[in-house]
C-alpha positions in Angstrom: 70.6 175.2 212.9 74.2 175.8 212.0 76.4 173.1 210.5 78.4 172.7 213.7 75.1 172.3 215.7 74.0 169.7 213.2 77.2 167.7 213.6 77.0 167.8 217.4 73.3 166.8 217.4 74.1 164.0 215.0 76.9 162.5 217.1 74.7 162.6 220.3 71.7 161.1 218.5 73.6 158.2 216.8 75.6 157.5 220.0 72.3 157.3 222.0 70.7 154.9 219.5 73.7 152.6 219.4 74.6 152.7 223.1 78.0 152.4 224.9 79.2 149.4 222.8 80.0 151.8 219.9 82.1 154.9 219.6 80.9 157.6 217.3 83.2 160.3 216.1 83.7 162.8 213.3 87.0 163.3 211.5 88.2 165.8 208.9 88.8 163.7 205.8 90.9 165.2 203.1 89.8 163.9 199.8 91.0 164.4 196.2 91.7 168.0 195.1 92.1 169.2 198.7 88.4 168.6 199.4 87.6 168.5 203.1 84.7 166.4 204.2 83.3 165.5 207.7 83.4 161.8 208.0 81.3 160.1 210.7 82.7 156.8 211.9 81.1 154.2 214.1 83.4 151.7 215.8 82.0 148.8 217.7 84.1 147.6 220.6 85.4 144.5 218.8 85.9 146.2 215.4 89.0 147.9 214.0 87.4 149.4 210.9 84.3 151.3 210.1 82.6 152.7 207.0 83.0 156.5 206.7 79.7 158.3 206.3 80.0 161.9 205.0 77.8 164.4 206.8 78.1 167.3 204.4 75.5 165.9 202.1 73.1 165.1 204.9 73.2 168.7 206.1 72.3 169.9 202.6 69.3 167.5 202.7 68.4 169.0 206.1 68.5 172.5 204.7 66.2 171.4 201.9 63.6 170.2 204.4 64.4 166.6 205.4 63.8 166.0 209.1 66.6 165.1 211.6 64.8 161.8 212.4 64.8 160.8 208.7 68.5 161.7 208.4 69.5 159.7 211.5 67.6 156.7 210.1 69.4 157.0 206.8 72.8 157.2 208.5 72.1 154.1 210.6 70.9 152.2 207.5 74.1 153.2 205.7 76.2 152.0 208.6 74.3 148.6 208.7 74.6 148.1 205.0 78.3 148.9 204.8 79.6 147.8 208.2 82.3 145.1 207.7 81.4 141.7 208.9 84.8 141.0 210.2 88.0 142.9 211.1 90.7 143.4 208.6 94.1 142.2 209.5 96.4 145.0 208.4 99.5 143.5 210.0 100.6 142.4 206.6 101.2 146.0 205.7 104.4 145.9 207.7 105.7 143.0 205.5 106.9 144.4 202.2 107.0 140.9 200.6 103.2 140.6 201.2 102.4 144.3 200.3 104.2 144.4 197.0 101.7 142.3 195.2 98.9 144.8 196.1 100.6 148.1 195.1 98.6 150.0 192.5 98.6 153.6 191.2 96.0 156.2 190.5 96.0 159.7 188.9 95.3 163.0 190.6 95.7 166.6 189.5 99.1 167.9 190.4 98.3 171.6 191.2 95.1 170.8 193.1 96.8 168.3 195.4 100.1 170.0 196.2 99.7 169.7 200.0 98.9 165.9 199.7 101.9 165.4 197.4 104.2 166.7 200.0 103.3 163.6 202.1 103.1 160.8 199.5 105.5 159.4 196.9 104.5 160.4 193.4 105.6 160.6 189.8 104.8 163.8 187.8 102.9 163.0 184.7 101.9 165.9 182.4 99.7 168.1 184.6 98.9 165.1 186.8 100.6 163.0 189.4 100.8 159.3 189.8 100.2 158.3 193.5 100.2 154.8 195.0 97.8 152.7 197.1 97.8 149.3 198.6 94.7 147.5 197.4 93.1 145.6 200.2 90.0 144.4 198.3 88.3 145.0 195.0 85.0 143.8 193.5 82.3 145.2 191.2 81.0 147.2 194.2 84.2 149.1 194.8 87.7 149.1 196.3 89.3 149.3 199.8 92.7 150.9 199.7 95.4 152.4 201.9 97.2 155.4 200.6 101.0 154.9 200.6 102.9 157.8 202.3 106.6 158.7 202.3 107.3 157.1 205.6 106.2 153.7 204.2 109.0 153.8 201.7 111.5 154.4 204.5 110.0 151.5 206.5 110.1 149.2 203.5 113.5 150.5 202.3 112.4 151.0 198.7 112.4 154.0 196.3 109.3 155.5 194.6 110.8 154.3 191.3 110.6 150.7 192.5 107.1 151.4 193.7 106.2 152.6 190.3 107.6 149.6 188.5 105.5 147.3 190.8 102.4 149.3 190.3 102.8 149.2 186.5 102.6 145.5 186.7 99.9 145.2 189.4 97.4 147.8 188.4 96.3 146.5 185.0 96.2 143.0 186.5 94.2 143.9 189.6 92.0 146.7 188.1 91.6 145.6 184.4 90.5 148.2 181.9 87.1 148.5 180.3 86.5 150.2 177.0 82.9 151.1 176.0 81.5 152.7 172.9 79.4 155.8 173.9 76.4 154.4 172.0 76.5 151.3 174.2 76.5 153.4 177.3 73.5 155.4 175.9 71.6 152.1 175.4 71.9 151.5 179.2 70.4 154.9 179.9 67.6 155.3 177.3 64.9 153.0 176.1 64.8 152.0 172.4 62.4 154.8 171.4 64.4 157.5 173.2 67.7 156.3 171.9 66.4 156.2 168.3 65.2 159.8 168.6 68.5 160.9 170.1 70.6 159.2 167.4 68.5 160.6 164.6 69.1 164.1 166.0 72.8 163.4 166.3 73.4 161.5 163.0 76.8 163.0 162.7 77.8 162.3 166.3 81.5 162.0 166.8 82.5 158.5 167.8 83.4 158.4 171.4 84.7 155.7 173.7 84.7 155.6 177.5 87.8 154.1 179.1 87.8 153.1 182.8 88.4 150.0 185.0 86.0 147.3 185.9 85.2 149.0 189.3 84.7 152.4 187.6 86.8 153.9 190.4 89.9 155.9 189.6 89.7 154.4 186.1 91.5 157.4 184.6 94.7 155.6 185.5 94.1 153.3 182.6 95.8 155.9 180.3 99.1 154.9 182.0 98.6 151.2 181.4 101.5 150.0 179.3 100.7 149.7 175.6 96.9 150.2 176.2 96.6 153.5 174.3 98.8 152.2 171.6 96.6 149.1 171.1 93.4 151.2 171.1 94.8 153.7 168.6 95.9 150.9 166.3 92.5 149.3 166.5 90.8 152.6 165.6 93.5 153.4 163.1 93.8 156.9 164.4 95.6 159.2 166.9 93.5 159.9 169.9 92.2 162.9 171.8 91.7 162.1 175.4 89.1 164.1 177.4 89.6 163.7 181.2 85.9 163.5 182.2 86.7 162.7 185.8 89.2 160.8 188.0 87.1 157.7 187.3 87.1 157.7 183.5 88.3 159.4 180.3 86.7 159.8 176.9 88.7 158.8 173.8 87.9 160.4 170.4 89.7 159.4 167.2 91.5 162.5 166.0 90.4 162.0 162.4 86.8 162.7 163.4 87.2 165.1 166.3 86.5 168.8 166.5 89.4 171.2 167.1 91.6 170.9 170.2 90.3 174.3 171.3 86.7 173.3 171.1 87.3 170.1 173.0 89.3 171.9 175.7 86.5 174.4 176.1 84.0 171.5 176.5 86.1 169.9 179.2 86.4 173.1 181.2 82.6 173.7 180.9 81.8 170.2 182.0 84.2 170.4 185.0 82.7 173.7 186.1 79.1 172.6 185.9 78.8 168.8 186.0 81.7 167.3 187.9 82.1 167.6 191.6 85.3 169.3 192.8 86.5 166.1 194.4 86.3 164.2 191.1 87.9 166.7 188.7 91.0 165.3 187.0 92.1 168.0 184.7 90.9 170.9 182.5 93.3 169.9 179.7 92.7 167.7 176.7 95.5 165.2 175.9 96.7 163.9 172.6 98.1 160.4 171.9 100.3 160.1 168.8 100.7 156.7 167.2 103.9 157.8 165.6 105.7 158.8 168.8 103.6 156.5 171.0 103.4 159.3 173.5 100.7 161.2 175.4 101.0 165.0 175.4 99.0 168.1 176.2 
């Protein structure tokens, strides 16, 4: 079965199971780094929003031997679990005075998102771009956002610079940062015996810290939070190497204990090519934060 046949079969099967009260469709969804995914949406007659269920991963499961019946059941379960209980009133989006308290930013790779950046207001930042969202809701389980496009600025009659000033205030407040020692993260993964064995092998392990936000979604934007890197560097009494492990988090390493810049850069490129999905890559470059200049550089 080809992928197109799989999509057509899935639409027919889900539509048949849910009946005429729902509308099932597939859309081409452009994600980060120009990644195209097929998003299946299920809209009930009285609903104006739907969770997006990406079919690409289900086709891979089908090719590995999972039956169509099992896949359809998983899709329906995902819809039931994530289907919103009520409609979202997005009319506030036309009222700038209501929207402005919800404007936040995130970071994307500049070169990998050039087509998207033609359509959205952005600020160039090193080899990255700061783009803007309207935050609809946020909790420990995730965020619901609307990407802000160029035409929104015309409608609201504001500039991208004004948008940026708002986002600098809102983002740290709405998506507060979280800093974890790598050893604390390892404790959550390994039991005491495994952790003890690991640490004994890595007695000279470089101290590392993971920086993200409380949702662990697009937490790399924390490096733009005003004074945050300065405060962390002062606390650690060191300049910082910053490794962009993904769009969701970065790794901070005190420069006094780190390997050479070339070694760290090689490590980031290797991890990006083997461990990080295309959609979640932030950058292949390591950044350096200087306490003296209070600036981040490549």
